[in-house]
C-alpha positions in Angstrom: -68.0 -90.1 -5.4 -65.1 -88.3 -6.5 -61.9 -89.5 -7.9 -58.3 -88.2 -7.5 -54.9 -89.3 -7.8 -51.8 -89.8 -5.2 -48.4 -90.5 -5.6 -45.8 -91.2 -2.6 -42.9 -90.5 -5.5 -41.2 -93.0 -3.9 -37.8 -93.4 -5.1 -35.0 -96.6 -5.4 -31.5 -95.4 -6.1 -30.1 -98.7 -6.7 -32.7 -99.0 -9.6 -32.4 -97.6 -13.2 -35.0 -94.5 -12.8 -32.9 -91.6 -11.5 -35.1 -88.8 -9.8 -35.1 -86.8 -13.1 -36.8 -89.6 -14.7 -39.2 -90.4 -12.1 -40.2 -86.8 -11.7 -40.9 -86.7 -15.7 -43.0 -89.9 -15.2 -45.3 -88.4 -12.3 -45.4 -85.3 -14.4 -46.8 -87.5 -17.4 -49.2 -89.0 -15.1 -50.5 -85.6 -13.8 -51.3 -84.8 -17.3 -52.5 -88.2 -18.2 -54.9 -87.6 -14.8 -56.4 -84.3 -16.3 -57.0 -86.2 -19.7 -58.9 -88.9 -17.9 -61.2 -86.4 -15.8 -59.5 -86.9 -12.6 -60.5 -84.2 -9.7 -57.2 -83.8 -8.5 -53.5 -85.1 -8.1 -51.8 -85.1 -5.0 -48.2 -85.7 -4.1 -46.7 -86.6 -0.9 -43.9 -84.5 1.3 -41.3 -86.6 2.7 -37.5 -85.8 3.8 -34.2 -88.0 4.3 -35.7 -91.0 3.0 -36.0 -92.7 -0.9 -39.7 -93.8 0.6 -40.6 -90.2 -0.9 -38.7 -88.3 -3.4 -40.4 -84.8 -3.0 -39.0 -82.7 0.0 -40.5 -79.8 -1.7 -44.0 -80.5 -3.1 -44.5 -76.8 -4.3 -41.9 -76.8 -6.9 -42.9 -80.0 -8.4 -46.8 -79.0 -8.7 -45.9 -75.6 -9.9 -44.1 -77.6 -13.1 -47.1 -79.6 -13.0 -49.4 -76.5 -13.4 -47.5 -75.6 -16.4 -48.5 -78.8 -17.9 -52.0 -78.8 -17.0 -55.4 -76.7 -17.5 -58.1 -78.1 -15.0 -56.8 -80.7 -12.6 -56.6 -79.6 -9.2 -52.9 -79.9 -7.5 -51.9 -80.3 -4.1 -49.8 -82.0 -1.4 -50.9 -85.0 0.8 -49.7 -83.7 3.1 -47.9 -80.6 4.0 -46.1 -81.7 7.2 -46.7 -78.5 9.3 -44.8 -79.2 12.4 -41.6 -79.2 9.5 -42.4 -75.7 8.2 -42.7 -72.0 9.2 -46.2 -71.6 8.5 -45.9 -67.9 7.1 -43.3 -69.2 4.6 -45.5 -72.3 3.9 -48.5 -70.0 3.3 -46.4 -67.7 0.9 -45.3 -70.9 -1.1 -48.6 -72.4 -1.4 -50.4 -68.6 -2.3 -47.9 -68.5 -5.1 -49.0 -72.0 -6.3 -52.7 -71.1 -6.1 -51.9 -68.1 -8.5 -49.8 -69.9 -11.1 -51.9 -72.6 -11.3 -55.1 -70.3 -12.0 -56.7 -71.3 -8.4 -56.3 -75.0 -8.5 -54.3 -75.3 -5.4 -55.9 -78.2 -3.3 -54.1 -78.7 0.4 -53.6 -81.7 2.4 -52.1 -81.0 5.7 -50.7 -83.2 8.6 -48.7 -83.7 11.6 -46.2 -86.3 10.4 -45.2 -90.0 11.7 -41.9 -90.9 10.4 -39.3 -90.7 13.3 -36.4 -90.1 11.1 -37.7 -86.9 9.4 -38.7 -85.5 13.3 -34.9 -86.3 14.3 -33.6 -85.1 11.0 -35.3 -81.5 11.8 -34.4 -81.8 15.7 -38.1 -81.7 16.5 -39.7 -83.9 19.3 -42.4 -85.9 17.9 -44.2 -85.3 21.3 -44.6 -81.7 20.0 -46.0 -82.5 16.8 -49.8 -81.8 17.8 -49.1 -78.5 19.4 -47.0 -77.5 16.5 -49.5 -78.6 14.0 -52.4 -76.6 15.6 -50.6 -73.7 16.2 -49.1 -73.8 12.6 -52.3 -74.7 11.0 -54.2 -71.5 12.8 -51.2 -69.3 11.7 -51.7 -70.5 8.0 -55.1 -69.7 8.1 -54.9 -66.6 9.7 -51.9 -65.3 7.3 -54.5 -66.2 4.1 -57.1 -63.9 5.5 -54.7 -60.9 4.1 -54.9 -58.7 6.7 -51.7 -57.3 9.2 -51.5 -59.5 12.1 -49.3 -60.4 15.3 -48.8 -63.3 16.4 -46.6 -64.6 19.6 -47.1 -68.5 20.0 -45.1 -71.3 21.8 -43.5 -72.1 18.5 -43.8 -68.9 16.0 -43.7 -65.4 16.3 -44.6 -62.5 14.0 -45.1 -58.9 14.4 -47.2 -56.7 12.3 -47.1 -58.7 8.8 -49.1 -59.3 6.1 -48.8 -61.6 2.9 -47.9 -59.8 -0.1 -49.3 -62.4 -2.3 -52.6 -64.4 -1.4 -54.1 -67.4 -2.9 -56.6 -66.8 -5.8 -59.1 -69.0 -3.8 -60.8 -67.8 -1.0 -60.9 -70.3 0.8 -58.3 -72.6 -0.5 -60.0 -76.4 -0.5 -58.2 -78.1 2.8 -58.3 -81.5 4.2 -56.5 -82.8 7.5 -54.9 -86.2 7.4 -56.0 -88.4 10.4 -54.7 -91.7 11.6 -57.5 -92.6 14.4 -61.1 -92.3 15.1 -60.5 -89.7 18.2 -58.8 -87.4 15.5 -61.5 -88.1 12.9 -64.2 -86.9 15.6 -61.9 -83.6 16.4 -61.6 -82.9 12.9 -65.0 -83.4 11.9 -66.2 -81.1 15.0 -64.1 -78.4 13.4 -66.0 -78.7 10.1 -63.1 -79.7 8.3 -62.3 -82.4 5.2 -60.9 -85.8 6.4 -57.9 -87.4 4.8 -56.7 -90.9 5.6 -54.4 -93.8 4.1 -56.6 -96.9 5.2 -53.7 -99.3 4.9 -51.5 -97.2 7.2 -53.6 -97.3 10.2 -56.9 -99.5 9.3 -57.4 -103.2 9.9 -60.5 -103.8 7.9 -63.5 -101.7 6.0 -65.5 -102.3 9.2 -62.8 -100.5 11.0 -63.0 -97.6 8.5 -66.6 -97.3 9.2 -65.8 -96.8 12.6 -63.6 -94.1 11.8 -66.0 -92.1 9.3 -68.3 -92.5 12.0 -66.6 -90.6 14.5 -66.0 -88.2 11.9 -69.9 -87.8 11.2 -70.6 -87.8 15.1 -68.0 -85.0 15.4 -69.8 -82.8 12.8 -73.2 -83.7 14.4 -72.2 -82.6 18.0 -70.9 -79.3 16.7 -74.3 -78.4 15.3 -73.1 -79.2 11.7 -74.7 -81.2 8.7 -73.4 -84.8 9.5 -73.5 -85.6 6.1 -71.5 -82.8 5.0 -67.6 -82.6 4.7 -65.4 -84.8 2.4 -63.8 -88.2 3.3 -61.0 -88.4 1.1 -59.0 -92.0 1.3 -56.3 -93.5 -0.6 -55.8 -96.8 -1.8 -53.2 -98.5 -3.5 -54.7 -99.3 -7.3 -54.1 -101.6 -9.9 -56.8 -102.7 -12.8 -56.0 -105.4 -15.4 -58.5 -107.1 -17.6 -58.3 -110.2 -15.0 -57.7 -110.2 -11.3 -54.7 -112.8 -11.9 -52.8 -110.4 -14.2 -53.6 -107.5 -11.7 -52.0 -109.4 -9.2 -48.9 -110.6 -11.6 -48.2 -106.9 -12.5 -48.8 -105.3 -9.4 -47.2 -107.8 -6.6 -43.4 -107.1 -7.3 -44.1 -103.0 -7.1 -46.2 -103.6 -3.8 -43.6 -105.8 -2.2 -40.8 -103.5 -3.3 -43.0 -100.4 -1.7 -44.0 -102.3 1.5 -40.5 -103.7 2.1 -38.7 -100.5 3.7 -37.7 -99.7 7.2 -40.4 -97.1 7.6 -42.9 -99.9 8.2 -43.1 -101.3 11.4 -45.9 -104.0 10.4 -45.7 -105.2 7.0 -48.7 -106.9 5.4 -48.5 -108.9 2.2 -50.6 -108.5 -0.9 -53.2 -111.2 0.4 -53.6 -109.8 3.7 -54.2 -106.1 2.5 -56.6 -107.9 0.1 -58.3 -109.8 2.4 -59.0 -106.7 4.5 -60.2 -104.8 1.6 -57.5 -102.3 2.0 -56.1 -102.5 -1.7 -57.7 -102.0 -5.1 -56.1 -104.4 -7.0 -58.0 -106.8 -9.6 -60.1 -106.8 -12.5 -62.7 -103.8 -13.1 -65.5 -105.9 -11.3 -63.7 -106.4 -7.9 -62.1 -103.1 -7.8 -65.6 -101.6 -8.2 -67.3 -103.7 -5.7 -64.6 -102.7 -3.2 -65.1 -99.1 -4.0 -68.8 -99.2 -3.6 -68.2 -101.2 -0.1 -66.0 -98.5 1.0 -68.3 -95.7 -0.1 -70.7 -97.6 2.0 -68.2 -97.3 4.8 -68.1 -93.6 4.6 -65.8 -92.8 1.6 -66.8 -89.8 -0.5 -63.7 -89.1 -2.3 -61.4 -91.9 -3.6 -57.7 -91.4 -4.4 -56.1 -94.0 -6.2 -52.1 -94.4 -5.7 -51.5 -95.9 -8.9 -47.6 -95.3 -9.3 -45.8 -97.5 -6.3 -42.7 -99.6 -6.2 -41.3 -98.4 -9.4 -44.1 -100.0 -11.5 -43.3 -99.5 -15.1 -45.0 -96.3 -16.5 -47.2 -98.5 -19.3 -48.6 -100.2 -16.6 -49.6 -97.4 -14.7 -51.0 -95.8 -17.5 -53.1 -99.0 -18.6 -54.4 -99.2 -14.8 -55.5 -95.4 -15.0 -57.2 -95.7 -18.3 -58.9 -99.0 -17.6 -60.0 -97.5 -14.5 -61.6 -94.5 -15.9 -63.3 -96.7 -18.8 -64.5 -99.7 -16.8 -64.5 -99.3 -13.3 -65.8 -95.9 -12.6 -69.1 -96.4 -14.7 -69.4 -99.9 -12.6 -69.3 -98.2 -9.4 -71.7 -95.5 -10.4 -74.3 -98.3 -11.1 -73.5 -99.8 -7.8 -74.1 -97.2 -5.7 -77.2 -96.1 -7.8 -78.6 -99.4 -7.0 -77.9 -99.3 -3.4 -76.8 -95.7 -2.1 -74.1 -95.0 0.5 -75.5 -93.7 3.7 -76.1 -90.2 3.6 -75.8 -89.9 -0.4 
C-alpha cells in the first residue's frame, strides 16, 4: 500500500482565513507530508468558485518544490478540456524540471457545470476534448517535432523547448464509473478516483476496480498491474468520539455547497465506508477493507472545511505513527487480492 495526501484547497471567503494564509497552510502541510514519509501531495484544480482556490496548480506546486526535496507533487486533476494541451505540457514540464523530476500528473475531464459555463465549453464535448488533449500532451512530451490538426486543437511543425525530466511522467486518469474504469484499464493507465463523489459503498467500489482489472486483462496486460489511487476524507484522533467531534463541523462545511447535488451526512458516509474518520483501529480496518476492494494507493484528504491547522497536523502525525503500521499488519495477515 502506498500513501499520499490530497487537498481541494477549499476556501471560505466569509471566514477569517484569507487565500494567502490558506496557501501558507497548504505549503506547510506539504512539508509535513514529506517529513512524515508520504509518497506524494496532490492539489485540485478548480475555477470560478471558492470550493477550490487553486486555478493554477503548477504555480503553487512550484512553490512547494522549493520547500521540499523528496515528496512528489502534482494536480488531481489537471482538467484537460479547459486547457491548450501544449501550453499545459510546457507548464508541467517546467514543474518537473524545477522539482528535480518529482511531478505526478492526475488528469480528468471535469464535472462542474459552472466551470464549463465559465469557459464557454459544452459539457457534451468534454470526453472528446479530453481524449484529444491527452493525446497531444503525450505527443508533445515525446520531444519530437509534430504537426496536429484535430477537432479542437491545431499545431504546425512544433516541438517543446523544455521537456519533463522524467520519461515518462507518472500519470493517473480520474474516473467516476465502472465503464470508464474498464477503458482506462484497457489502455494500461493508472486509475484515480474519489469514492464519495460517485460510489455508494465499498462493495460498489469493488465492482469499479474489478472493471479496471478486467479491462487490463482483456487488453492482454497483467490484471494485477497498474495503480488504483483512491481519495478519502481522513481525520484520526485517539478516540472515534474525538475524531467525529473534531471533523464534523469541517465536513459539514465542506459538503454544504451548491456543488453537491447529493449531500450525505457524516453518519451516512461512515456507514457506507467512504470516509476515514475515527481512532487508529477503526481507520486502519477501513483502509484494509478498501485494499481488499481493489485499492493499491490511498490519498488522504486531511485539510477540508477550514479545519484548524493544528488538528490537521495532529491527524497526519497519528495516521503515520499509528494507522499505517496497523494497516500493514492487517494486510499481512489477510492480503488483498493480487497482493
